[in-house]
VOPAGU-2260 file (C-alpha; in pm, 1 decimal, decimal comma):
REM VOPAGU-2260
SITE   aa  ch    i         X         Y         Z
SITE  MET   A    0       0,8       2,4      -1,0
SITE  PRO   A    1     154,0     333,2    -104,1
SITE  ALA   A    2     218,3     594,0     155,4
SITE  ASN   A    3      23,1     868,3     -20,5
SITE  SER   A    4    -304,0     668,1     -12,9
SITE  SER   A    5    -318,2     683,5     376,4
SITE  LEU   A    6    -254,0    1057,1     373,4
SITE  SER   A    7    -530,4    1131,7     117,9
SITE  SER   A    8    -791,6     943,2     317,4
SITE  SER   A    9    -716,6    1131,5     640,7
SITE  GLU   A   10    -746,7    1475,9     475,3
SITE  PRO   A   11   -1081,2    1653,7     515,6
SITE  GLN   A   12   -1280,2    1670,3     195,2
SITE  ALA   A   13   -1408,7    2003,7      65,3
SITE  LYS   A   14   -1776,9    2059,0     115,5
SITE  SER   A   15   -1977,3    2088,1    -203,9
SITE  SER   A   16   -2255,6    2332,2    -251,4
SITE  PRO   A   17   -2611,6    2213,6    -302,0
SITE  VAL   A   18   -2606,1    2323,0    -667,8
SITE  GLU   A   19   -2298,1    2114,4    -750,3
SITE  GLY   A   20   -2482,1    1789,0    -664,2
SITE  LEU   A   21   -2755,8    1868,1    -913,6
SITE  SER   A   22   -2762,2    1738,3   -1268,9
SITE  VAL   A   23   -2747,5    1982,2   -1557,4
SITE  PRO   A   24   -3127,0    1941,2   -1657,4
SITE  VAL   A   25   -3220,6    2006,9   -1293,0
SITE  ARG   A   26   -3008,6    2313,5   -1283,1
SITE  LEU   A   27   -3159,8    2446,9   -1595,0
SITE  LYS   A   28   -3507,6    2379,8   -1463,9
SITE  VAL   A   29   -3442,6    2582,3   -1146,7
SITE  PHE   A   30   -3289,0    2853,9   -1353,5
SITE  SER   A   31   -3594,7    2860,5   -1588,0
SITE  TRP   A   32   -3847,4    2876,2   -1303,1
SITE  SER   A   33   -3656,9    3163,3   -1138,6
SITE  SER   A   34   -3651,6    3345,6   -1465,8
SITE  ILE   A   35   -4023,7    3309,2   -1504,5
SITE  VAL   A   36   -4092,8    3430,7   -1154,4
SITE  LEU   A   37   -3873,3    3744,5   -1208,6
SITE  ALA   A   38   -4040,8    3808,5   -1542,0
SITE  ILE   A   39   -4383,9    3799,9   -1376,9
SITE  LEU   A   40   -4263,6    4045,4   -1116,6
SITE  GLN   A   41   -4124,3    4285,1   -1369,8
SITE  SER   A   42   -4446,7    4270,4   -1566,8
SITE  ALA   A   43   -4628,4    4443,1   -1283,3
SITE  CYS   A   44   -4490,7    4777,3   -1398,6
SITE  THR   A   45   -4612,9    4714,4   -1757,7
SITE  ALA   A   46   -4957,7    4635,1   -1623,4
SITE  VAL   A   47   -4972,2    4956,7   -1427,5
SITE  ILE   A   48   -4887,2    5159,1   -1735,8
SITE  ALA   A   49   -5146,0    4976,2   -1948,9
SITE  ILE   A   50   -5427,8    5025,8   -1697,4
SITE  SER   A   51   -5376,1    5397,8   -1685,0
SITE  GLY   A   52   -5534,8    5456,2   -2026,7
SITE  VAL   A   53   -5861,2    5287,9   -1907,4
SITE  ARG   A   54   -5851,8    5505,6   -1595,0
SITE  VAL   A   55   -5828,1    5821,5   -1815,5
SITE  ALA   A   56   -6128,4    5703,4   -2030,7
SITE  ILE   A   57   -6342,1    5650,1   -1722,3
SITE  GLY   A   58   -6253,9    6003,9   -1586,7
SITE  LEU   A   59   -6326,7    6159,4   -1921,8
SITE  SER   A   60   -6662,6    5988,6   -1950,8
SITE  ALA   A   61   -6765,0    6107,5   -1602,8
SITE  LEU   A   62   -6664,2    6460,5   -1688,8
SITE  ALA   A   63   -6867,6    6442,1   -2012,2
SITE  ALA   A   64   -7174,2    6305,1   -1826,5
SITE  ALA   A   65   -7158,8    6586,8   -1577,8
SITE  ALA   A   66   -7126,7    6873,6   -1833,9
SITE  GLY   A   67   -7411,5    7109,5   -1853,1
SITE  ILE   A   68   -7644,1    6943,5   -1595,7
SITE  HIS   A   69   -7806,4    7178,6   -1345,7
SITE  ALA   A   70   -8008,2    6918,6   -1163,1
SITE  PRO   A   71   -7922,9    6706,1    -863,1
SITE  ALA   A   72   -7691,7    6429,9    -951,6
SITE  ARG   A   73   -7867,2    6091,9   -1028,9
SITE  GLY   A   74   -7760,5    5768,9   -1188,3
SITE  PHE   A   75   -7400,8    5747,5   -1306,9
SITE  HIS   A   76   -7299,4    6082,8   -1152,3
SITE  GLN   A   77   -7437,3    6017,1    -798,6
SITE  ASP   A   78   -7194,9    6046,5    -506,3
SITE  ALA   A   79   -7200,0    5670,3    -445,0
SITE  ILE   A   80   -7037,7    5610,1    -781,0
SITE  ARG   A   81   -6857,1    5939,5    -846,1
SITE  ILE   A   82   -6653,6    5949,1    -532,4
SITE  PRO   A   83   -6512,3    5597,5    -552,3
SITE  MET   A   84   -6436,4    5647,5    -922,4
SITE  MET   A   85   -6245,9    5966,4    -841,3
SITE  LEU   A   86   -6053,6    5804,6    -562,3
SITE  ALA   A   87   -5957,7    5510,0    -794,3
SITE  ALA   A   88   -5845,7    5766,0   -1063,5
SITE  LEU   A   89   -5647,9    5949,4    -805,4
SITE  LEU   A   90   -5477,7    5654,3    -667,2
SITE  GLY   A   91   -5408,6    5508,3   -1017,0
SITE  SER   A   92   -5261,7    5835,9   -1140,6
SITE  LEU   A   93   -5037,9    5875,0    -834,7
SITE  LEU   A   94   -4926,6    5514,4    -854,3
SITE  ASN   A   95   -4854,5    5560,9   -1225,6
SITE  LEU   A   96   -4634,9    5879,0   -1153,0
SITE  PHE   A   97   -4460,4    5695,3    -867,1
SITE  VAL   A   98   -4384,0    5388,3   -1085,8
SITE  ILE   A   99   -4236,9    5604,5   -1376,5
SITE  TRP   A  100   -4040,6    5819,2   -1119,5
SITE  ARG   A  101   -3900,1    5486,9    -973,8
SITE  ILE   A  102   -3807,8    5350,5   -1316,2
SITE  ARG   A  103   -3623,9    5662,6   -1405,0
SITE  LYS   A  104   -3452,7    5681,1   -1073,4
SITE  LEU   A  105   -3328,4    5327,3   -1111,8
SITE  ARG   A  106   -3203,3    5397,1   -1461,9
SITE  ARG   A  107   -2993,3    5693,2   -1327,5
SITE  ASN   A  108   -2857,5    5484,3   -1040,1
SITE  PRO   A  109   -2476,9    5468,2   -1092,4
SITE  ALA   A  110   -2467,9    5100,9    -987,9
SITE  SER   A  111   -2689,7    5008,5   -1272,5
SITE  GLN   A  112   -2503,3    5198,4   -1550,1
SITE  TRP   A  113   -2284,6    4902,6   -1654,9
SITE  ARG   A  114   -2587,4    4696,0   -1752,1
SITE  GLN   A  115   -2798,7    4967,3   -1907,0
SITE  LYS   A  116   -2862,3    5008,0   -2280,6
SITE  ALA   A  117   -2975,8    5331,2   -2436,6
SITE  VAL   A  118   -3353,8    5369,8   -2383,2
SITE  PRO   A  119   -3532,6    5379,1   -2712,8
SITE  ALA   A  120   -3694,0    5721,5   -2808,2
SITE  ALA   A  121   -4028,2    5540,0   -2848,3
SITE  LYS   A  122   -4011,7    5415,2   -2491,2
SITE  LEU   A  123   -3925,6    5759,3   -2355,5
SITE  ARG   A  124   -4209,8    5906,3   -2560,9
SITE  GLY   A  125   -4446,7    5647,2   -2407,2
SITE  GLU   A  126   -4336,4    5728,0   -2050,4
SITE  ASN   A  127   -4374,3    6109,8   -2122,6
SITE  TYR   A  128   -4722,8    6037,4   -2262,8
SITE  GLN   A  129   -4817,9    5840,5   -1943,6
SITE  ILE   A  130   -4686,7    6124,4   -1738,1
SITE  ALA   A  131   -4901,6    6373,7   -1932,3
SITE  LEU   A  132   -5202,8    6155,0   -1897,1
SITE  SER   A  133   -5157,8    6125,6   -1526,2
SITE  LEU   A  134   -5121,0    6496,0   -1480,8
SITE  ALA   A  135   -5428,7    6553,3   -1696,4
SITE  THR   A  136   -5617,0    6310,1   -1483,0
SITE  LEU   A  137   -5514,5    6494,5   -1173,5
SITE  ALA   A  138   -5617,1    6829,3   -1329,2
SITE  LEU   A  139   -5956,0    6684,3   -1427,8
SITE  LEU   A  140   -6006,0    6544,9   -1079,9
SITE  ALA   A  141   -5928,9    6883,9    -931,9
SITE  ALA   A  142   -6163,8    7051,5   -1169,0
SITE  GLU   A  143   -6436,1    6807,7   -1085,2
SITE  TRP   A  144   -6386,2    6851,0    -714,7
SITE  VAL   A  145   -6398,2    7230,2    -735,4
SITE  THR   A  146   -6683,4    7269,2    -995,6
SITE  HIS   A  147   -6921,3    6987,9    -877,3
SITE  PRO   A  148   -7073,2    7190,1    -593,6
SITE  ILE   A  149   -7108,2    7494,7    -822,7
SITE  VAL   A  150   -7273,1    7311,0   -1113,1
SITE  HIS   A  151   -7506,3    7100,9    -902,3
SITE  ARG   A  152   -7566,2    7377,1    -637,1
SITE  VAL   A  153   -7463,3    7139,4    -353,3
SITE  PRO   A  154   -7423,8    7336,6     -30,5
């Protein structure tokens, strides 16, 4: 029996990580599922931006329904419907502005500059359009809040 064989059996063996024990297909499967989960989390931002257009349409239809009416509010424009819709539009608009602010702040972060590509002009135009829609929604909400008691002669 060689002398080296007794030395190698007494040496402590290096601990292996849990990933090293997995086969290649299992590693790829774990990697695939983690990628899918992260993609779903990142799509939340896209959903917020897509929903904002619906919110603006609802606000504009409420404004159109209220224009020129000098009678007490009934139906679609009654307070039970109008106030929750205004709150939903307010929260959605503020959330939209927050998300775009956060996106732009993360883009400017020095730690992320190494992995950033130039943002396409179409994407920047889309973000600017969303900001304009959110600000228009806030302006329309303020106008509705101020003019509703005047138009409907509510004390």
